[in-house]
C-alpha positions in Angstrom: -23.3 -41.5 0.0 -22.4 -40.8 3.6 -22.4 -44.4 4.5 -21.5 -46.0 1.0 -17.8 -46.8 1.9 -16.5 -44.9 -0.9 -13.4 -43.0 0.2 -13.8 -39.2 0.2 -11.0 -38.7 -2.7 -12.9 -41.1 -5.0 -16.4 -39.8 -4.5 -16.2 -37.5 -7.3 -14.8 -39.8 -9.6 -17.0 -42.9 -8.6 -20.4 -41.5 -7.8 -22.7 -43.9 -5.5 -25.4 -45.1 -7.7 -28.8 -45.0 -6.1 -30.9 -48.3 -6.7 -34.4 -48.1 -6.7 -35.6 -51.4 -5.1 -34.1 -54.5 -5.9 -32.5 -54.4 -9.6 -29.2 -54.8 -11.1 -26.8 -52.0 -11.9 -26.8 -50.6 -15.3 -23.5 -51.4 -17.5 -23.0 -47.8 -17.5 -22.9 -47.7 -13.6 -20.2 -50.4 -13.4 -18.1 -49.5 -16.0 -15.8 -47.1 -14.2 -15.1 -49.6 -11.5 -14.4 -52.4 -14.1 -12.2 -50.1 -15.9 -10.4 -49.2 -12.6 -10.0 -52.8 -11.7 -8.4 -53.4 -15.1 -6.3 -50.5 -14.6 -4.9 -52.0 -11.3 -4.5 -55.4 -12.8 -7.2 -57.1 -11.0 -8.4 -58.1 -14.5 -6.6 -59.2 -17.2 -9.3 -58.3 -19.5 -12.7 -56.4 -19.1 -15.1 -59.0 -18.5 -18.8 -58.9 -20.2 -21.3 -57.4 -18.2 -23.4 -60.6 -18.2 -20.5 -62.3 -16.5 -20.6 -59.7 -13.6 -24.2 -59.3 -13.0 -26.6 -62.2 -12.3 -30.2 -61.3 -11.6 -31.2 -64.5 -10.6 -30.4 -63.5 -7.0 -32.7 -60.6 -7.0 -36.3 -61.1 -5.6 -39.1 -61.4 -8.1 -40.7 -57.8 -8.3 -44.1 -59.3 -8.7 -43.8 -61.2 -5.4 -42.3 -58.8 -2.9 -43.1 -58.0 0.7 -43.8 -54.9 2.4 -40.1 -53.9 2.7 -40.5 -53.0 -1.1 -43.8 -51.5 -1.7 -44.0 -49.2 1.2 -40.6 -47.7 1.9 
């Protein structure tokens, strides 16, 4: 949270999610951000979760190195 680049005033409204290893954020974790972007007119409509999250870029959990298994 100290180095997550979330401004002090927004930390209570948008808590920093904790990611265990390499996995995509849950839909519930990104909903506040997506709603805020819609309110600020960055989105004309709220995009589907699957359009925002692409797990193909994540490492294969069955074939990871020491960085993931021993942290």
